[in-house]
C-alpha positions as CSV (number, residue, x, y, z in Angstrom):
1,M,39.8,261.0,1.7
2,A,39.5,257.8,-0.1
3,P,35.9,256.5,-0.6
4,L,34.8,253.9,2.1
5,S,34.2,250.4,0.4
6,S,30.8,249.4,0.1
7,P,29.1,246.8,2.3
8,Q,28.9,244.5,-0.9
9,K,32.4,244.9,-1.9
10,T,33.5,244.3,1.8
11,G,31.1,241.1,1.6
12,K,32.7,239.6,-1.4
13,K,36.3,240.4,-0.1
14,R,35.4,238.2,3.3
15,I,33.9,235.6,1.1
16,R,37.1,235.1,-1.1
17,L,39.5,235.4,1.9
18,K,37.7,232.8,3.4
19,K,37.6,230.5,0.4
20,S,41.3,231.1,-0.1
21,L,41.9,230.0,3.5
22,K,39.8,227.1,3.3
23,S,41.6,226.0,0.4
24,L,44.8,226.2,2.1
25,I,43.8,224.7,5.6
26,E,41.0,222.5,5.2
27,F,41.3,218.6,4.2
28,R,40.3,218.4,0.8
29,G,40.5,214.6,0.6
30,G,36.3,214.4,0.9
31,N,35.9,216.5,-2.3
32,Q,38.5,214.7,-4.2
33,V,37.4,211.0,-4.0
34,D,34.1,209.3,-4.0
35,Q,32.5,208.2,-1.2
36,T,33.6,204.4,-1.2
37,Q,37.1,205.8,-0.7
38,F,36.4,208.6,1.6
39,Q,35.0,205.8,4.0
40,S,37.9,203.3,3.7
41,T,40.2,206.8,4.9
42,T,37.9,207.4,7.6
43,R,37.6,203.6,9.0
44,K,41.8,203.3,8.7
45,L,41.9,206.7,10.7
46,Y,39.6,205.9,13.4
47,D,40.7,202.0,13.6
48,G,44.1,203.4,14.2
49,P,46.0,205.3,17.0
50,A,43.7,208.8,16.1
51,G,40.5,206.8,17.2
52,A,42.4,205.5,20.1
53,V,42.9,209.2,21.7
54,L,39.6,210.6,20.2
55,Y,37.6,209.9,23.6
56,L,40.5,211.8,25.5
57,A,40.5,214.5,22.9
58,S,36.7,214.9,23.5
59,K,37.6,215.5,27.3
60,L,40.2,217.9,26.7
61,S,38.4,220.1,24.1
62,L,35.3,220.1,26.4
63,H,33.0,218.7,23.5
64,D,32.0,215.7,26.1
65,P,31.1,217.9,28.7
66,L,29.3,220.7,26.6
67,V,27.6,218.1,24.9
68,G,26.6,216.3,28.3
69,R,25.1,219.6,29.6
70,I,23.1,220.3,26.5
71,I,21.5,216.8,27.2
72,K,21.5,217.1,31.0
73,T,19.7,220.5,31.3
74,R,17.0,219.1,28.7
75,R,18.0,221.7,26.0
76,F,17.4,218.7,24.0
77,D,15.3,216.5,26.0
78,V,16.0,212.8,25.5
79,T,13.5,211.3,28.2
80,E,10.7,211.6,26.0
81,F,12.3,209.3,23.7
82,R,11.8,205.3,23.9
83,S,13.9,204.1,20.5
84,I,17.4,205.9,20.0
85,L,19.9,205.3,17.2
86,D,23.5,207.0,18.2
87,I,25.5,207.4,14.7
88,G,29.1,207.4,15.1
89,S,29.1,206.7,18.8
90,G,32.5,205.2,18.9
91,A,33.9,207.7,21.4
92,G,30.9,208.1,23.6
93,Q,30.7,211.5,23.6
94,I,26.9,211.6,23.1
95,L,26.3,207.6,24.1
96,G,27.2,207.9,27.6
97,H,25.0,210.9,28.2
98,L,22.1,209.1,26.4
99,L,22.7,206.1,29.4
100,R,22.8,208.4,32.0
101,E,19.7,210.6,31.0
102,T,17.3,208.5,29.0
103,H,14.3,206.3,30.5
104,P,15.6,203.0,31.5
105,D,13.5,201.1,29.4
106,A,14.5,203.5,26.1
107,R,16.0,201.3,23.6
108,L,19.7,202.2,22.6
109,V,21.6,201.6,19.5
110,A,25.2,202.5,18.8
111,C,26.6,202.4,15.7
112,D,30.0,203.3,14.0
113,L,31.6,202.9,10.8
114,S,34.6,201.8,13.0
115,H,34.8,198.1,14.5
116,Q,37.7,199.4,16.9
117,M,35.6,202.3,18.1
118,L,32.9,200.2,18.5
119,K,34.9,197.7,20.6
120,R,36.2,200.9,22.4
121,A,33.0,202.4,23.2
122,R,31.5,198.7,24.5
123,S,34.5,198.7,26.9
124,R,33.9,202.4,27.8
125,M,30.6,202.4,28.6
126,D,30.6,199.1,30.8
127,S,26.8,198.7,30.0
128,Q,24.6,196.1,28.3
129,R,22.1,198.3,27.4
130,P,23.1,199.6,23.7
131,N,23.1,197.3,20.8
132,Y,26.3,197.9,19.1
133,L,26.8,197.2,15.3
134,S,29.1,198.3,12.4
135,A,26.9,200.8,9.9
136,D,27.4,203.2,7.3
137,L,25.6,206.4,7.6
138,T,24.3,206.6,3.7
139,N,23.3,202.9,4.0
140,L,21.7,202.0,7.6
141,P,20.4,198.8,8.3
142,F,17.4,199.5,9.8
143,L,13.9,199.3,8.9
144,D,11.9,202.7,7.9
145,E,10.8,204.6,11.0
146,S,12.6,202.6,13.2
147,F,13.6,205.1,15.9
148,D,11.8,208.1,17.4
149,C,15.0,210.0,17.9
150,V,18.3,210.0,15.7
151,T,21.8,211.3,17.5
152,C,24.6,212.3,15.3
153,G,27.7,214.0,16.8
154,W,30.7,214.8,14.0
155,V,29.5,212.5,11.5
156,L,28.0,214.1,8.5
157,E,31.8,215.5,7.8
158,Y,32.5,212.0,6.4
159,V,30.1,212.1,3.7
160,T,30.7,213.9,0.3
161,D,27.1,215.3,-0.2
162,P,25.3,215.7,3.3
163,R,22.0,214.8,1.7
164,H,23.0,211.3,1.4
165,G,23.2,210.8,5.3
166,L,20.5,213.1,6.1
167,S,18.1,210.9,3.7
168,E,18.9,207.9,5.7
169,I,18.0,209.8,8.7
170,Y,14.8,210.8,7.4
171,R,13.8,207.4,6.3
172,V,14.7,205.7,9.7
173,L,13.0,208.5,11.9
174,Q,9.5,208.2,12.6
175,P,7.4,210.9,11.7
176,G,7.5,213.5,14.5
177,G,10.8,212.2,15.6
178,S,13.9,213.9,16.4
179,L,17.3,214.5,15.2
180,F,20.2,216.0,17.3
181,L,23.0,216.6,15.1
182,L,26.8,218.4,15.8
183,A,28.7,219.1,12.5
184,T,32.1,221.0,12.1
185,E,31.7,224.7,10.8
186,D,33.6,226.4,7.9
187,K,35.4,228.6,10.5
188,F,39.0,228.9,11.1
189,S,39.1,226.4,14.1
190,G,36.8,224.1,12.1
191,M,39.1,224.3,9.3
192,L,41.8,223.0,11.8
193,N,40.0,220.5,12.9
194,S,39.2,219.1,9.4
195,R,43.0,219.0,8.6
196,T,43.3,217.0,12.0
197,W,40.9,214.8,11.5
198,K,40.6,214.3,7.7
199,C,37.0,215.5,7.6
200,R,34.9,218.4,5.5
201,T,33.4,221.5,6.9
202,Y,29.8,222.9,6.2
203,N,28.9,226.3,5.9
204,R,25.8,226.8,8.1
205,V,23.5,228.5,5.6
206,E,24.3,225.6,2.8
207,L,23.7,222.9,5.7
208,E,20.5,224.2,6.5
209,Q,19.5,224.1,3.0
210,A,20.6,220.3,2.8
211,F,18.1,219.8,5.8
212,E,15.2,221.3,4.1
213,D,15.8,219.3,0.9
214,S,16.1,216.1,2.9
215,G,12.8,216.9,4.7
216,L,14.2,217.5,7.9
217,P,13.7,221.4,8.9
218,W,15.7,222.9,11.9
219,K,13.5,223.3,14.8
220,E,16.3,225.1,16.8
221,Q,20.0,226.2,16.6
222,L,21.7,225.2,20.0
223,W,24.9,226.4,21.3
224,F,27.2,224.8,23.9
225,T,27.1,228.4,26.0
226,P,26.2,231.8,25.7
227,I,29.9,232.7,25.0
228,H,29.8,230.2,22.2
229,Q,26.7,231.9,20.8
230,F,27.8,235.2,21.1
231,L,31.1,234.5,19.5
232,K,29.6,232.0,16.8
233,L,32.1,229.1,18.1
234,G,31.5,225.6,18.7
235,G,30.4,224.5,15.6
236,I,27.0,223.5,14.2
237,I,24.1,222.0,16.7
238,V,20.8,221.6,15.5
239,E,17.7,220.2,16.5
240,A,15.6,218.8,13.5
241,T,11.8,217.6,13.3
242,K,10.8,214.8,10.7
243,P,7.2,216.4,10.1
244,T,4.3,214.1,10.5
245,E,2.2,213.0,7.7
246,P,0.9,215.8,5.9
247,A,-2.6,216.0,6.0
248,T,-4.2,215.3,2.4
249,T,-6.1,218.0,0.7
250,S,-9.0,217.3,-1.4
251,I,-9.6,218.8,-4.8
252,Q,-13.2,220.4,-5.3
253,S,-14.6,220.3,-8.6
254,S,-15.9,223.5,-9.7
């Protein structure tokens, strides 16, 4: 009888297979150009026909209603916030639900790299509540600690280093403020999505470390449904919290 492979060898084989699939399927542009070029490619993509069908695609893929379910059932409770920044809000997958579920007096700011996506969002939302402006995740035009909540759906995939985006989110969040973020995971379905939407994917463990490095520890990992959680599908969905200012400790002399 042939000896069984050790768990360590099996794990290494899986890692090599995953890397091989990733190199064949996943869009590699984000790793081969600098951030400025990546942004230019992204803006052209979403200004064009792909951006025009994004809202419909979010409905057909069930991303829009599933995000709405998380917010409506208060697994991520937006009712407590009074100043919310929605990053990458062009298709309205999160913004529409914020309009329905937040306090009527809550300030909503919707930003997107693509001017065309913002025009589509303004038309689709049909509301005067949000302020719309074009903005780059890695260089947000807001003062420090401007918001008590940031939502960011499928945007970090367009940043070559996630820390560059997360550090900006950290900066504009108030201490104790919350971040609700969704990102494409490096599973097979995520790799296909990467090829379609010209974005990168993230490894869950590595992304959690990037959050830690940026001062935004994960509070909770969320899933669309129990089935998504059981099958580990649906991408990376997390709530993170900016810590309150650490208490200063006095050094006592001996």
